[in-house]
N, C-alpha and C positions, 0 to 999 in steps of 0.2 A: 173646655172642661165641663161646662154644664151638660152638654150632650153625652159625653162619655159617662159622667156620673149617673145621669138619668137612665141611659141604656143599661149600665151595669146593675143599677138598683132594680130596674124592671126585670132583668134576667134572673137576678137572685130571688126576688120575691115570687116570680111566676115559675121559677125553676125551668126556664126555657133552655132547650138544648142548643148548644153552639157546636162549632166544628168538632168532629170526631165523636159526637154524641155526649160530650161533656156538659156539665151544668156548673154555673157559678154558685159558690156557697159563701156563707158569711165568713168562714175562715179564710177563703181566698182573698178577701179584702185586706188582710194583713200580710199577704204574700208579696214578696218583692217584685214578682212578675205579673201582678194584677194589672189589667189594662189601664185603670185610672192612675195607679202609681207610676206605671211606665210612661203614660202620656205626660204626667206632671214633671217627671224627671228629664224627659227628652224634649220638652217644648222649646226651651231656649236653644238647645243644641240644633234641633231641626230648623228652627226659625233662622238662625245664623247661617246654616248650611244652604237653605233655600235662597236667602238674600245674596249669598256669595255666588251661587249659580246664576242668579238673575243678572249680576254684574259681570259675569265672566265673558270676555270678548269672543270666546269661541262660539257662544250661543247668540251672538248678535246678528241681525236684528231680531231680538226676541220681544214680542209684544206681551206684556204682563198685565193682567187685570186682577185687581184685588177686590174682594167683596167683603163687606162688613158682616154679612149674615147669609145663611142659606137662601133666604127669600130673595136677597139681592141677586144671587147667582141664578135662581129660577127665573126671575124677571128678565135678566139679561138673555138667558137661553130662549125664552118665549119671544123676545124681540128680534133675535137673529134668524 
């Protein structure tokens, strides 16, 4: 959530263009389809769905690596 909020705030303040040439506005923050609101409402659903996929026998043997932060993922990538 912090990354989503920072990114959306930066885009709003700097009026950065996103897909289709659109820009995020302050009124967008109150919209039901704003990225931050969508991420917040979908987090638990997506987390459960991913957990279910990881345990699904059709995908075994599936080697899952969980990282606590983006820097942990970057470290792992540098080491491989």
